[in-house]
C-alpha positions in Angstrom: 163.1 153.7 -56.7 161.3 151.8 -59.2 164.0 149.1 -60.1 163.0 145.4 -59.6 164.9 143.1 -57.6 165.0 139.4 -58.1 165.4 137.5 -54.7 167.1 134.1 -54.7 166.3 131.1 -52.6 169.0 131.9 -49.8 167.3 135.0 -49.0 163.7 133.6 -48.1 165.4 130.7 -46.6 167.0 133.2 -44.1 164.1 135.1 -43.5 162.4 132.4 -42.0 165.3 130.5 -40.6 165.9 131.9 -36.6 169.7 130.2 -36.7 171.4 133.3 -38.0 169.7 136.3 -36.3 171.6 138.9 -38.3 171.0 137.6 -41.7 167.3 137.2 -40.7 166.7 140.6 -39.5 168.8 141.8 -43.0 166.3 139.3 -45.0 163.3 140.6 -43.2 164.2 144.1 -44.1 164.6 143.2 -47.9 161.8 141.5 -48.1 159.5 144.3 -46.2 161.0 147.0 -48.4 160.3 144.8 -51.8 156.8 144.0 -50.6 156.1 147.7 -50.0 157.3 149.2 -52.9 156.1 146.0 -55.0 159.6 145.4 -56.8 160.3 141.9 -55.8 160.5 139.2 -58.1 161.5 135.7 -58.3 161.0 132.6 -60.3 159.2 128.9 -59.8 162.5 127.3 -59.7 163.2 129.5 -56.4 160.2 128.9 -54.8 160.3 125.3 -55.3 164.1 125.4 -53.6 162.9 127.4 -51.2 159.9 125.0 -50.1 162.4 122.3 -50.2 165.0 123.7 -47.9 162.7 125.0 -45.5 161.0 121.6 -45.1 164.2 119.7 -45.1 167.6 121.6 -44.1 166.6 124.7 -42.1 167.1 124.9 -38.3 163.9 126.6 -37.9 161.5 124.1 -39.8 158.0 125.0 -40.9 155.3 123.2 -41.0 154.1 122.0 -44.6 151.2 124.2 -44.6 153.2 127.0 -43.4 155.8 126.8 -45.9 153.3 126.2 -48.8 151.6 129.7 -47.4 154.9 131.2 -47.8 155.1 130.0 -51.2 151.5 130.9 -52.0 152.2 134.5 -50.9 155.0 134.8 -52.9 153.3 133.7 -55.9 152.3 137.7 -55.9 155.6 138.5 -57.3 155.0 136.8 -60.4 157.5 134.2 -60.6 158.6 133.5 -63.7 158.2 129.7 -65.2 161.0 127.7 -66.2 160.2 127.7 -70.1 161.9 126.8 -73.5 162.9 130.7 -73.6 164.7 130.6 -70.1 166.3 127.4 -71.1 167.6 129.0 -74.1 168.8 132.2 -72.3 170.5 130.2 -69.3 172.3 128.0 -71.8 173.9 131.4 -73.5 174.5 132.8 -69.9 176.0 129.5 -68.7 178.8 129.5 -71.7 179.1 133.3 -71.8 180.1 133.7 -68.1 181.1 130.3 -67.0 178.1 130.2 -64.6 176.8 126.8 -63.3 173.6 125.6 -64.6 171.5 126.9 -61.8 172.7 130.2 -61.4 172.3 130.4 -65.1 168.6 129.6 -64.6 168.8 132.4 -61.6 170.2 135.3 -63.7 168.0 134.2 -66.7 164.9 134.5 -65.0 166.3 138.3 -63.3 167.0 139.3 -67.1 163.9 138.2 -68.5 161.8 140.1 -65.8 163.8 143.1 -66.1 165.4 143.0 -62.9 168.1 145.5 -62.5 169.4 143.7 -59.1 169.9 140.0 -57.9 169.9 139.7 -54.2 171.7 136.4 -53.1 174.8 135.6 -51.2 175.5 132.5 -53.6 177.4 134.6 -56.2 180.1 137.0 -56.4 178.9 140.6 -54.9 179.2 143.1 -57.7 179.2 140.6 -60.5 177.4 141.9 -63.8 175.6 139.6 -66.1 174.3 142.0 -68.9 171.6 144.5 -67.2 172.0 142.3 -63.7 173.9 143.1 -61.2 174.2 140.4 -58.1 174.4 142.2 -54.9 174.7 140.1 -51.5 171.8 141.5 -49.2 174.0 140.8 -46.4 176.6 143.2 -47.2 174.3 145.6 -48.8 171.8 147.3 -46.2 168.4 148.1 -47.4 169.3 151.9 -47.0 172.0 151.5 -49.5 169.5 150.3 -52.2 168.5 153.7 -53.2 172.0 155.3 -53.4 173.2 152.4 -55.3 171.2 153.7 -58.3 171.8 157.2 -57.8 175.3 156.7 -58.3 174.9 154.8 -61.6 175.8 157.2 -64.4 173.1 157.1 -67.4 174.5 155.9 -70.4 174.2 157.3 -74.0 173.9 154.8 -76.7 176.6 155.4 -79.7 174.5 153.2 -81.9 171.4 154.3 -83.7 167.9 152.8 -82.3 166.6 150.1 -84.2 163.6 150.6 -86.3 162.4 152.2 -89.2 165.4 154.0 -90.9 165.4 157.6 -91.5 165.2 158.7 -95.1 167.8 161.0 -96.6 170.1 160.7 -93.6 173.6 160.4 -94.3 175.5 157.2 -93.6 178.6 156.8 -91.8 181.1 155.0 -94.0 184.0 152.7 -92.6 187.3 152.3 -94.1 
């Protein structure tokens, strides 16, 4: 499976927080899979939130150096920066789907990176925002990942592709 998966802050926090062993185990399974298959993506916003949360709020606190090493390792996932294009897309998503601002930034970063799945427990499982489908990693098993994609039918566009028009092609006339 080659589909890219965007990982939200809570998955990274559970990965390091032993206060919830079941969620820690599931988060570890997901991250191991995404590292192995090089399909994981995230954003600068998520890495910033992870660093702040794991240092202050998690039951199993990491040292500053340990938390920073995690962030440095996750930089290999090419975190998307918060830039003007991301802000504009997030603003559109906020209004289109009535999302809160922070979730709009997350969905926007997932879209910009061409991720088909957003792993988070903070949004409605199964919700779709354009090309991105939200999945709760604690409800969806790692083994279910490939099965999820095999059940999605390929859609064929009813619209002509963009680009240079074909010559001598009849145009449909609308009444």
